[in-house]
N, C-alpha and C positions, 0 to 999 in steps of 0.2 A: 172651665178649661184651663187645660195647660196651659204655662207659661212659653211650651215648646213646641209645642203641637203647629204645624203648620195646615197649610192647606191642600182641603180632599181636591180629586180628580174633578168633583162637580162645582166646586168655587170655583176650580180656576179656568174650567168651560168655561165661566161666566165672565172671566174678568181677561183672558187671552185675547179672543177677537178686539176690546178694546185697546190694547198696548200698541203703542204708535212700534211701525218696522222702520228700520235704518234701509232698505230698498233706496236708492238714491240718494244716499247721504256719502256724503266725501269721512275718508278715516274708516276706521275699524266696524265692522258690524258688531250691532248688539251683544252680549252676553247675554247667556239664555235669562229670557225675561221674570220665569219662573224661579230662577233659585234665587235674581235677584230680589225679586218682591218679596221670598220669605224669607231672607236676611234684613229686609226692612220691616218685614211683622215682628220677626224674634226680636231683634233692635227693642224696639220698644214693648213687647211683652215683656223683657226682660228688665230693661231698664238698663242698659248698659249703655258705654261709652262705643263709638263706631270702631275703634281700635281694638277694641276687646272680641268683636262680631268675629265667632268661630270660623275656623278657615272652609268649613263645608260651605260656604256660600260665598266662597271666590275673597277676591281683595278686597278690604273692607273700604277705600277707595274708592272701587266701581262701584259698590254698594250706594255710599254714601252721594258718589255723583251722578247715580238714577236719580238717587231721589228726590236731590237739590233740582236736577234739569226738571223731574216730571211733576214738582211743585212748581219752579215757574212758569215752564207753559202750559200749564191747566189741564195737565193729563190724570189728576188726581183728582180733580176737580167733575173732567167728563167721566170720567169711570164711576165716583161717585153719584155722578146726576143720573145715571143710566139705570145702575144697579136700585137707585130708590124706586124711578119710573116703574121697571120691573119688576121690584116686589110689594110697589102699592098696586100697580093693575093684578097681582095675582093674590092682594087680596092681604097680603101679610105685615104691613103695617098697620098700628092703630095711632093713629094722629091726635091723641086724646092730648091735652097740654094740659099741666099744672101749674101755676103762676104759687111762687111764694111773696109773701109782703112783708118779709124779714126788713128793718135796716140795720143795717153796721154802718156804721159812723166813724170815722177816722179822726184818732187824734191830731191837732192840729200840728205839732209837727212832722205829720206822718209824709207831708210833701214835699220834694226836694227841688221847688221852683223857688229861685229867688224874691225874696219879701221887702218890702219899700218897712221899716221899723217906725217911723214917722217922725223920727228925730229931727232935728236944725240937719240943712241940709251942708254948713259948716263943719260939722260933729264927724260928718263921715268922708267929706275932702281932707282934714286931719288927719284920719286915720288909715288913708290912702297912702299921705304923705310921709306917715311915718314907718312906715313896711320897707 
């Protein structure tokens, strides 16, 4: 799959009815959903910053705001749920799971939590007072 490939018409037909409408909302109506969604997809596939999004997707601020809004209000979760259910009903998903039992240990200094060194309280207090 190409980093610059966008949604096919068939893919968009599955997603479009699941997108929220701006009818009845205050303010401006939503910009074309397809252009914005393709901008979001392009941004993630290319691994670029929002500001580097090509102009053909509209203002990067609009694309970012729509992505943030849909992430916060559950739109993306709802779309994923419906698409997974449809794909599962069509037998397109193989639910086989592979479990890896590899253990990766972190170094003792890998944490960023404060820790008690076990020293005397007086030593800790004098170190704070010296600063």
